[in-house]
C-alpha positions as CSV (number, residue, x, y, z in Angstrom):
1,M,91.7,-111.9,103.1
2,A,91.0,-110.7,106.6
3,R,91.8,-113.1,109.4
4,A,88.8,-114.3,111.5
5,Q,88.4,-112.6,114.9
6,R,88.4,-114.6,118.1
7,P,85.0,-114.4,119.7
8,R,84.7,-112.4,122.9
9,G,82.2,-112.8,125.7
10,G,79.3,-115.1,126.0
11,V,77.6,-114.4,122.7
12,A,77.9,-117.2,120.1
13,P,81.4,-118.2,121.4
14,H,81.5,-121.1,118.8
15,V,81.0,-118.8,115.8
16,P,84.2,-117.3,114.2
17,R,84.0,-113.5,113.8
18,G,84.4,-111.8,110.4
19,V,83.8,-115.0,108.5
20,P,80.8,-115.0,106.2
21,F,78.5,-118.0,106.4
22,T,75.6,-118.9,104.0
23,I,72.0,-118.3,104.9
24,S,69.0,-118.9,102.7
25,T,68.7,-115.3,101.7
26,G,72.4,-114.7,101.1
27,S,75.3,-114.5,103.6
28,A,75.8,-113.3,107.1
29,E,78.6,-112.9,109.6
30,L,79.1,-111.9,113.2
31,R,81.5,-109.1,114.1
32,D,82.7,-108.0,117.6
33,E,82.6,-104.2,118.0
34,S,84.9,-102.1,120.2
35,D,82.1,-101.3,122.7
36,G,81.7,-105.0,123.5
37,T,78.7,-105.5,121.2
38,T,78.5,-108.4,118.7
39,T,76.6,-107.4,115.5
40,L,74.9,-109.7,113.1
41,W,75.5,-108.5,109.5
42,V,73.2,-109.8,106.8
43,N,74.3,-109.3,103.2
44,N,76.9,-106.8,104.4
45,V,74.3,-104.7,106.3
46,P,74.2,-104.4,110.1
47,S,71.0,-106.3,111.1
48,S,71.0,-107.0,114.9
49,P,73.0,-106.1,117.9
50,L,73.8,-109.0,120.3
51,R,74.7,-108.0,123.8
52,E,74.6,-110.2,126.9
53,D,72.5,-107.7,128.9
54,P,68.9,-107.9,127.5
55,A,68.0,-104.5,129.1
56,T,70.3,-102.7,126.6
57,L,69.5,-101.9,123.0
58,D,72.4,-100.7,120.9
59,F,70.7,-99.7,117.7
60,E,69.1,-96.2,117.9
61,Y,66.0,-97.1,116.0
62,M,65.3,-100.0,118.3
63,R,65.5,-97.6,121.2
64,H,62.9,-95.5,119.4
65,A,60.7,-98.5,118.9
66,A,61.0,-99.5,122.6
67,A,60.1,-95.9,123.6
68,A,57.0,-95.9,121.4
69,I,55.9,-99.2,123.0
70,A,56.5,-97.7,126.5
71,A,54.4,-94.6,125.6
72,W,51.6,-96.9,124.4
73,R,51.5,-98.5,127.9
74,P,51.1,-102.1,126.8
75,P,48.9,-104.6,128.5
76,A,50.8,-106.8,131.0
77,R,50.2,-110.0,129.0
78,M,50.5,-108.6,125.5
79,L,51.1,-110.8,122.5
80,A,53.4,-109.4,119.9
81,L,54.3,-110.5,116.3
82,H,57.7,-109.4,115.0
83,V,58.1,-109.4,111.2
84,G,61.8,-109.6,110.4
85,A,63.2,-111.4,113.3
86,A,66.9,-111.5,112.4
87,A,68.7,-112.3,115.8
88,C,65.6,-111.3,117.9
89,A,67.3,-108.4,119.7
90,L,64.1,-106.4,120.2
91,P,61.8,-109.4,121.1
92,R,64.4,-110.4,123.7
93,H,64.5,-106.9,125.1
94,L,60.7,-106.6,125.3
95,A,60.4,-110.1,126.9
96,H,62.8,-108.8,129.6
97,V,61.1,-105.5,130.2
98,Y,57.6,-107.0,130.1
99,P,58.1,-110.5,131.6
100,D,54.5,-111.6,131.2
101,S,54.4,-110.8,127.5
102,G,54.5,-113.3,124.6
103,H,56.4,-112.9,121.3
104,I,56.2,-114.6,117.9
105,A,59.2,-113.7,115.6
106,V,59.1,-114.5,111.9
107,D,61.7,-114.2,109.3
108,V,61.7,-115.1,105.6
109,D,65.1,-116.6,105.9
110,T,64.8,-120.3,106.7
111,T,68.3,-120.6,108.2
112,L,68.5,-117.8,110.8
113,P,65.7,-119.0,113.0
114,E,67.6,-122.2,113.5
115,L,70.9,-120.4,114.3
116,V,69.8,-117.6,116.6
117,R,68.9,-119.8,119.5
118,T,72.4,-121.3,119.5
119,W,74.0,-117.8,119.7
120,W,72.6,-116.4,123.0
121,D,70.1,-116.7,125.8
122,L,66.7,-116.1,124.1
123,P,63.5,-116.8,126.0
124,R,62.1,-120.2,125.3
125,A,58.6,-121.0,123.8
126,P,55.9,-120.0,124.6
127,R,57.5,-116.7,125.7
128,L,59.3,-116.4,122.3
129,R,58.5,-118.5,119.3
130,I,60.7,-118.1,116.2
131,R,59.5,-119.2,112.8
132,A,60.7,-119.1,109.2
133,Q,57.7,-117.4,107.5
134,D,56.9,-114.5,105.3
135,G,55.6,-111.5,107.2
136,L,52.4,-111.0,105.2
137,E,51.6,-114.7,105.5
138,A,52.1,-114.6,109.2
139,L,49.6,-111.8,109.6
140,A,47.1,-113.3,107.1
141,G,47.1,-116.5,109.1
142,R,46.1,-114.8,112.4
143,T,42.5,-114.5,113.5
144,D,40.9,-111.1,114.0
145,D,41.7,-109.3,117.2
146,S,44.4,-111.8,118.2
147,L,47.5,-109.5,118.7
148,D,48.3,-106.5,120.8
149,L,51.5,-105.4,119.0
150,V,52.9,-105.8,115.5
151,V,56.6,-104.8,114.9
152,R,57.9,-104.7,111.4
153,D,61.7,-104.6,110.8
154,A,62.1,-106.4,107.5
155,F,64.4,-105.2,104.7
156,A,65.5,-106.3,101.3
157,G,68.6,-104.2,100.8
158,A,67.7,-100.5,101.7
159,W,63.9,-100.9,101.5
160,T,61.1,-102.8,103.1
161,P,59.8,-105.5,100.7
162,E,56.9,-104.0,98.7
163,H,54.4,-106.6,99.9
164,L,55.2,-105.7,103.5
165,A,54.7,-102.0,103.0
166,G,51.4,-101.6,101.1
167,D,47.7,-101.6,101.8
168,A,47.5,-105.4,102.1
169,W,50.0,-105.6,104.9
170,W,48.8,-102.6,106.8
171,S,45.2,-103.8,106.5
172,E,46.1,-107.2,107.8
173,A,48.0,-105.6,110.7
174,R,44.9,-103.5,111.5
175,R,42.6,-106.6,111.3
176,T,44.7,-108.7,113.6
177,L,45.1,-106.1,116.4
178,R,42.9,-106.1,119.4
179,P,41.3,-102.8,120.5
180,R,44.1,-100.3,121.5
181,G,46.6,-102.4,119.5
182,L,49.8,-100.9,118.2
183,V,52.0,-101.2,115.1
184,V,55.7,-100.1,115.1
185,A,57.4,-100.2,111.7
186,N,61.0,-99.5,110.7
187,V,61.2,-97.4,107.5
188,G,64.4,-96.7,105.5
189,A,64.8,-93.0,104.7
190,R,67.3,-91.5,102.2
191,P,68.4,-87.9,101.6
192,G,66.6,-85.8,99.0
193,S,63.0,-86.1,97.8
194,P,60.9,-88.8,99.5
195,S,61.1,-92.1,97.7
196,A,57.9,-93.6,96.2
197,A,58.4,-96.7,98.4
198,S,58.5,-94.8,101.7
199,R,55.7,-92.4,100.7
200,E,53.4,-95.3,99.8
201,D,54.3,-97.1,103.1
202,V,53.3,-94.0,105.2
203,A,50.2,-93.5,103.0
204,S,49.1,-97.1,103.5
205,A,49.6,-96.8,107.3
206,R,47.4,-93.7,107.4
207,R,44.7,-95.3,105.3
208,A,44.6,-98.2,107.7
209,F,45.0,-96.3,111.0
210,G,44.5,-92.6,110.5
211,D,47.1,-90.8,112.6
212,V,50.7,-92.0,112.3
213,I,53.7,-90.7,114.2
214,A,57.3,-90.8,113.0
215,I,60.3,-90.9,115.3
216,A,63.9,-90.4,114.1
217,E,66.8,-88.0,114.2
218,H,65.9,-84.5,113.0
219,A,68.3,-84.8,110.0
220,V,66.7,-88.0,108.8
221,L,63.1,-86.7,109.2
222,K,64.1,-83.6,107.1
223,G,65.7,-85.7,104.4
224,R,69.2,-84.5,105.0
225,R,70.7,-87.8,106.1
226,R,70.0,-91.5,105.5
227,G,68.7,-93.5,108.4
228,N,65.8,-95.3,110.0
229,V,62.4,-93.8,110.8
230,I,60.1,-95.5,113.3
231,L,56.4,-95.3,112.2
232,V,53.9,-95.6,115.1
233,A,50.3,-96.4,114.4
234,G,48.0,-96.7,117.4
235,P,47.1,-95.0,120.7
236,V,50.4,-93.7,122.0
237,D,51.0,-90.8,124.4
238,A,52.6,-88.3,122.1
239,P,53.8,-86.0,124.9
240,S,55.6,-88.9,126.5
241,L,57.3,-89.7,123.2
242,R,58.4,-86.0,122.9
243,R,59.9,-86.2,126.4
244,Y,61.8,-89.3,125.3
245,A,63.0,-87.6,122.1
246,A,64.2,-84.5,124.1
247,S,66.4,-86.6,126.3
248,A,67.7,-89.0,123.5
249,P,71.5,-89.0,123.0
250,L,71.2,-87.8,119.4
251,P,68.9,-84.9,118.3
252,T,65.6,-86.8,117.8
253,G,62.2,-85.6,116.6
254,V,58.6,-86.8,116.8
255,Q,56.6,-85.8,113.8
256,E,52.9,-86.4,113.0
257,D,52.9,-85.1,109.4
258,W,56.0,-87.0,108.1
259,N,55.2,-88.3,104.6
260,G,58.2,-90.4,103.8
């Protein structure tokens, strides 16, 4: 059995590293990385980076999501719903970049929302409210035109849960958005032919929104390597996104005809 790591830095100093603990959806652990990052692993899958500096995002797909939101030019006082909160790395980053914004983060796990506020310096309510709630229920409970941004980053294993990737979820997302609202969704992609799950996810997004843009490494978009694809549904400046992709550390593409 591996020995527990001694925590480094100011992120969750009271939590032993490399020691699994029980959450309502399985198990989780914190691991310190060589670059100074602490990573939350959920059911042995890296879920959230935890870094003291809120301006920095360590996961590539989160940087893609942040770039899409910047290309959208959000309203100063935007209200965002995050489906799949985990440790709230992206909500924390966006609250830092857009200080007048408000964020609601929901996660189906009933344990994580209680833990994450003890780990690091998350904004307090009402700037960031964290709830244990299913992502479709969270949308269904919103009134029409009550959100500016919806972010989906929810997984069960390698795939988005089916009820968060079909027509019902995308239709609810469309209903709850104000004019010029945006959806940013993380999709798991695997090599080979497109999976039925990701194909239906993209098709549902197009049925609800029309045009949809995908951002990911070229190899992931072409089905040569597994990874994460960010789907963007809403009025973003595509040339701005392409400029971002051209300067990204890894070869990144922006594709408007990606089908999963």
